[in-house]
C-alpha positions as CSV (number, residue, x, y, z in Angstrom):
1,M,-6.5,-62.4,43.1
2,T,-7.9,-59.0,44.8
3,E,-4.1,-58.1,44.9
4,E,-3.4,-58.6,41.5
5,I,-6.7,-56.7,40.3
6,I,-5.5,-53.7,42.8
7,K,-2.0,-54.1,41.4
8,S,-2.8,-53.8,37.7
9,I,-5.5,-51.2,38.5
10,M,-2.2,-49.0,40.1
11,E,-0.5,-50.0,37.2
12,A,-2.6,-48.8,35.0
13,E,-3.4,-45.3,36.6
14,E,0.6,-45.0,36.7
15,Q,0.8,-45.5,32.9
16,G,-2.7,-43.3,32.6
17,A,-0.7,-40.6,34.8
18,N,2.7,-41.1,32.5
19,L,0.5,-40.5,29.1
20,K,-1.1,-37.6,30.7
21,H,2.3,-36.0,31.3
22,Q,3.7,-36.8,28.1
23,A,0.7,-35.4,26.3
24,T,0.8,-32.3,28.3
25,E,4.3,-32.0,27.5
26,K,3.9,-32.4,23.8
27,A,0.7,-30.0,23.8
28,T,3.1,-27.3,25.3
29,E,5.8,-28.0,22.9
30,I,3.0,-28.0,20.2
31,L,1.5,-24.5,21.7
32,A,4.9,-22.9,21.7
33,E,5.8,-23.8,18.5
34,A,2.3,-22.7,17.4
35,E,3.1,-19.4,19.2
36,R,6.6,-19.2,17.1
37,Q,5.1,-19.7,14.1
38,A,2.0,-17.1,14.5
39,T,4.9,-14.7,15.5
40,Q,6.8,-14.9,12.7
41,T,3.6,-15.0,10.2
42,L,2.5,-11.7,11.6
43,Q,6.2,-10.4,11.1
44,S,6.4,-11.6,7.9
45,V,2.9,-10.1,7.0
46,A,3.7,-6.8,8.6
47,E,7.1,-6.4,6.7
48,V,5.2,-7.4,3.3
49,C,2.5,-4.7,3.7
50,R,5.0,-2.2,4.7
51,A,6.9,-3.3,1.5
52,Y,3.5,-3.0,-0.6
53,S,2.5,0.4,1.2
54,E,5.8,1.9,0.0
55,T,5.7,0.7,-3.6
56,Q,2.1,1.7,-4.1
57,L,3.2,5.1,-2.4
58,K,5.8,5.4,-4.7
59,N,3.5,4.3,-7.7
60,A,1.2,7.0,-6.8
61,Y,3.7,9.9,-6.6
62,A,5.2,8.6,-10.2
63,E,1.6,8.4,-11.2
64,A,0.9,11.9,-10.1
65,E,4.4,13.6,-11.4
66,H,3.6,11.8,-14.6
67,R,-0.4,13.4,-14.7
68,F,1.4,16.5,-14.0
69,V,3.7,16.8,-16.7
70,A,1.3,15.8,-19.1
71,T,-1.0,18.4,-18.0
72,L,1.6,20.9,-17.6
73,E,2.7,20.5,-21.5
74,K,-1.2,20.3,-22.4
75,E,-2.0,23.4,-20.7
76,T,1.2,24.8,-21.7
77,Q,0.2,24.5,-25.9
78,K,-3.2,25.5,-25.3
79,A,-1.6,29.0,-23.7
80,K,0.7,29.3,-26.9
81,E,-1.9,28.5,-29.1
82,Y,-4.1,31.1,-27.2
83,C,-1.8,34.0,-27.6
84,A,-0.7,33.3,-31.0
85,E,-4.4,33.9,-31.8
86,S,-4.6,36.9,-29.4
87,L,-1.8,38.1,-31.4
88,K,-3.2,37.9,-34.5
89,N,-6.3,39.7,-33.6
90,A,-4.1,42.5,-32.0
91,N,-2.7,43.4,-35.5
92,G,-6.1,44.2,-36.7
93,I,-6.8,46.3,-33.5
94,V,-3.6,47.8,-33.3
95,S,-3.5,48.9,-37.0
96,S,-7.3,50.3,-36.2
97,I,-6.0,52.3,-33.7
98,V,-3.1,53.6,-35.4
99,G,-5.2,54.5,-38.2
100,R,-7.7,56.4,-36.1
101,I,-4.7,58.3,-34.4
102,V,-3.3,59.0,-37.9
103,R,-6.6,60.7,-39.2
104,G,-7.3,62.2,-36.4
105,D,-10.0,60.7,-35.5
106,C,-9.3,60.0,-31.3
């Protein structure tokens, strides 16, 4: 009977060792797969971030160009209006100066 108990214990220890070996192999496989997926995820995230960054940069340049053109048009119109107003005022001043020269009041 003692021999049977010892034999039973030895078989249980052997089964335990086999289970431990199988579990270790499975854990190693799971870890390798997790590392592979993590690497793929990091690469994917890096690509998405790079694409997003490029898109945002292009959008920023387009917005800046749009604002520049709009501001340039607005300021050009203001300058034209200022020049037209100045020209109207210049006619009166020029006439006054010419009149003084002709009258001899220089």
